[in-house]
C-alpha positions in Angstrom: 0.4 0.1 -0.1 2.9 2.3 1.0 4.4 1.8 -2.5 1.4 3.2 -4.1 1.0 5.8 -2.1 4.1 7.0 -3.1 3.8 6.3 -6.5 0.6 8.4 -6.4 2.3 11.5 -5.3 5.2 11.3 -7.7 2.9 10.8 -10.3 1.0 14.3 -9.5 4.3 15.8 -8.6 5.1 14.7 -12.6 1.5 15.7 -13.7 1.9 19.0 -12.4 5.3 19.9 -13.9 4.3 18.7 -17.6 1.1 21.0 -16.9 3.6 23.9 -16.4 6.0 23.0 -19.5 2.6 23.0 -21.2 2.0 26.4 -20.4 5.1 27.7 -20.8 4.7 26.3 -24.5 1.5 27.9 -25.1 2.9 30.8 -23.6 5.6 31.5 -25.6 3.9 30.2 -29.1 0.9 33.0 -28.5 3.6 35.8 -27.1 5.6 35.0 -30.1 2.6 34.9 -32.3 1.4 38.3 -30.9 4.6 40.1 -31.5 4.9 39.1 -35.3 1.3 40.7 -35.3 2.5 43.8 -33.6 5.0 44.2 -35.7 3.4 44.0 -38.8 -0.1 45.5 -37.7 1.1 48.4 -35.8 4.5 48.6 -35.4 4.3 52.2 -34.0 2.4 51.1 -31.2 4.1 48.3 -29.0 1.4 46.9 -27.4 2.5 42.9 -27.0 4.5 43.5 -23.7 1.1 43.9 -22.1 -0.3 40.2 -22.6 3.4 39.3 -22.0 3.4 40.9 -18.1 0.1 39.5 -17.3 0.2 36.2 -18.9 4.0 35.6 -17.7 3.3 36.6 -14.0 0.7 33.4 -14.4 3.2 31.5 -15.7 6.0 32.6 -13.1 3.1 31.5 -10.4 2.4 28.1 -12.6 6.3 27.4 -12.4 6.2 28.1 -8.5 4.0 25.8 -7.8 4.7 23.3 -9.8 8.8 22.8 -8.8 9.2 25.4 -6.0 6.2 24.2 -3.5 5.0 20.8 -5.2 3.8 19.3 -1.5 0.5 21.5 -2.0 -1.0 18.3 -2.9 0.0 16.2 -0.4 -1.9 18.5 2.0 -5.1 18.2 -0.5 -4.6 14.4 -0.7 -4.3 14.3 3.5 -7.7 16.8 3.5 -9.7 14.5 1.1 -8.5 11.4 3.1 -10.0 13.2 6.6 -13.6 14.1 4.2 -13.8 10.3 3.2 -12.7 9.1 6.7 -16.1 11.4 7.9 -18.2 9.3 6.1 
């Protein structure tokens, strides 16, 4: 049972990291696409930095929770187990 619990935790951490990689790849692709549109459609007015900054902050938070504080998933699982034991 203990090995499956460890496997479950590891799987969730890997899924969180893969979710970040997907989020980051989409972020880079969209920001590059917006930069190209900005360059050709309105080269005199730079607006691409606004979506970059806003979405970039979300990507940075995703990084923090996926890599720096991955323990939040263990806390969530403990809370779920406690709720299940009440019923």
